[in-house]
C-alpha positions in Angstrom: -2.2 -13.5 8.1 0.8 -15.7 7.3 0.9 -19.5 8.1 3.1 -20.9 11.1 5.8 -21.5 8.4 7.0 -17.9 8.6 6.5 -17.6 12.2 9.4 -19.4 13.3 12.7 -16.7 13.9 14.5 -19.9 11.6 12.0 -19.1 8.6 14.5 -16.6 5.8 14.2 -15.6 2.5 17.2 -16.3 0.1 17.4 -14.5 -3.2 20.9 -14.3 -5.5 22.5 -11.7 -3.3 20.4 -11.0 -1.0 19.0 -13.2 3.1 15.6 -11.8 4.6 15.8 -12.7 8.3 14.0 -12.2 11.0 15.3 -8.7 12.8 17.1 -9.1 16.1 18.7 -7.5 19.0 21.9 -6.5 17.8 20.2 -5.0 14.4 19.3 -2.1 16.4 21.9 -0.6 16.5 22.2 -0.5 12.6 18.9 0.3 12.7 19.3 3.6 14.4 22.5 4.5 11.9 20.6 3.3 8.8 17.4 4.8 9.1 17.8 7.6 10.8 19.9 8.8 8.4 17.9 12.4 6.7 18.4 11.1 3.2 16.3 7.4 4.2 13.9 8.3 7.2 12.5 11.3 5.2 11.2 8.8 2.0 8.9 7.5 4.6 5.7 7.4 6.7 7.2 7.2 9.5 10.8 6.8 10.1 12.3 9.8 12.5 15.7 12.4 11.6 17.4 10.9 14.2 16.1 7.6 15.4 16.7 7.2 18.5 18.7 3.8 19.5 15.7 2.9 22.3 13.1 3.2 19.4 14.9 0.9 16.5 14.7 -1.2 19.6 11.4 -1.4 20.3 11.0 -1.3 15.9 12.4 -5.3 17.1 10.1 -6.3 19.3 7.7 -5.2 17.6 8.6 -6.8 14.0 9.3 -10.5 16.3 6.2 -10.2 18.2 3.9 -9.5 14.2 6.3 -12.2 13.1 5.5 -14.7 16.0 1.3 -13.8 15.1 1.5 -14.1 11.7 0.0 -10.8 11.8 3.0 -9.8 9.4 6.0 -9.9 7.7 9.2 -8.4 8.7 11.8 -9.4 7.0 15.9 -7.7 8.2 17.7 -7.3 4.0 21.4 -8.9 4.4 23.8 -10.2 1.9 24.1 -13.4 1.9 28.4 -12.9 2.6 27.1 -10.8 5.9 23.8 -12.3 6.8 24.8 -10.9 10.6 24.5 -7.4 9.5 20.8 -5.7 8.5 21.4 -3.2 6.0 17.2 -2.1 5.2 14.1 -3.6 6.2 11.2 -4.6 4.1 8.0 -5.7 5.3 4.5 -6.7 4.9 1.6 -5.6 7.2 -2.2 -5.0 7.3 -2.4 -1.4 8.4 -6.0 -0.2 10.0 -7.2 2.1 7.2 -6.2 -0.4 4.1 -8.2 -2.8 2.3 -5.3 -5.1 1.6 -2.0 -5.5 3.5 1.2 -3.3 2.9 4.3 -3.5 1.5 7.6 -1.2 3.1 10.5 -0.7 2.3 14.5 1.1 2.9 18.1 0.4 2.1 21.0 2.2 4.0 22.3 5.2 1.6 25.8 3.2 1.0 23.7 0.4 0.3 22.0 2.0 -2.9 22.2 2.0 -6.3 22.9 -1.9 -6.6 18.9 -3.0 -7.0 19.2 -5.0 -4.1 15.0 -2.8 -2.7 14.3 -4.2 -6.1 15.8 -7.9 -5.3 13.6 -7.9 -1.2 10.6 -6.4 -2.3 10.0 -8.8 -4.8 11.1 -12.0 -2.4 9.0 -10.5 -0.3 5.9 -9.9 -2.9 5.9 -13.8 -3.7 7.0 -14.8 -0.7 3.3 -13.6 0.6 1.1 -14.2 -2.1 2.2 -17.9 -2.6 1.9 -18.8 1.8 -0.3 -16.0 2.7 -2.8 -16.3 -0.2 -3.4 -12.6 -0.1 -5.6 -11.4 -2.8 -3.8 -8.1 -3.6 -0.8 -6.1 -2.1 -0.9 -2.4 -1.7 1.9 0.4 -0.9 2.9 3.7 -1.7 5.3 5.9 -2.4 6.3 10.1 -2.2 6.3 12.0 -5.3 9.5 13.2 -4.8 11.1 9.4 -4.9 11.3 8.3 -8.0 14.0 5.7 -6.7 10.7 3.9 -4.7 8.4 4.3 -7.5 10.7 2.3 -10.2 11.2 -0.7 -7.2 7.1 -1.0 -6.7 6.6 -1.1 -11.2 10.0 -3.3 -11.4 7.4 -5.9 -9.2 4.8 -5.3 -11.0 2.8 -2.9 -8.8 0.7 -0.5 -10.9 0.1 3.2 -10.1 -3.6 4.0 -9.0 -3.9 7.4 -7.9 -2.4 10.0 -6.2 -3.5 10.9 -2.5 -1.3 13.3 0.2 -1.4 10.8 3.8 -0.5 12.8 6.5 2.5 11.4 7.8 3.4 12.1 11.6 7.1 11.9 11.1 7.0 14.8 8.4 5.4 16.8 9.6 1.8 16.8 7.6 0.8 15.2 4.7 3.0 14.2 1.8 2.4 13.7 -1.5 1.8 11.0 -2.9 1.2 7.6 -5.8 -0.5 4.9 -5.1 0.3 1.0 -5.9 -1.6 -2.1 -5.9 -0.8 -5.3 -7.8 -3.2 -8.2 -7.2 -2.7 -12.0 -6.7 -3.9 -13.0 -10.8 -1.4 -9.6 -12.6 1.0 -12.0 -9.9 0.5 -15.6 -11.0 0.9 -14.0 -14.1 3.9 -12.7 -15.1 5.1 -15.7 -13.3 3.9 -17.8 -16.1 5.4 -15.9 -18.3 8.5 -16.1 -16.3 8.7 -19.8 -16.9 7.4 -19.1 -20.1 3.8 -20.9 -19.9 0.2 -19.4 -20.2 -0.6 -16.1 -18.9 -4.0 -16.8 -18.6 
């Protein structure tokens, strides 16, 4: 899915306030602490709470393997002022039951309310359409998670329906909204942003 450019752990994405880089072994402690926070984990499909350190270490290993193979792009979110310190994760991965790559993300609770997740998600969406050539991206947000829905809306995703997928980590079916962003819509947003034609 992703080209050779992204398959090297020196690859990173930079935004005004953030660095997105490959996860590293030293990130496991921050992943366990921040992602294992019930306020974060309970709004995700797969994160248990608490999150044991060995599971966080396993996540880092799996993320680096997926990045190396180009099967996905899983990036640590860090402030530009502190690029060694993971504060969240943003990813694009194919899921077995999916028709398009899935955008996923989480952000540590101390960093909520600053628009950082939207900034990271937009960078990942741009990278996916620019480097991977995918025709569309999909995502989902729990009905109860208005903050995550806003992130997707700000990135240009449109709501396509409602479902109740079974999340083992959440103990059963969870009402969720489904979202999609087509490449043509993404291109239209970028053309509009630079003042060019949007058709």
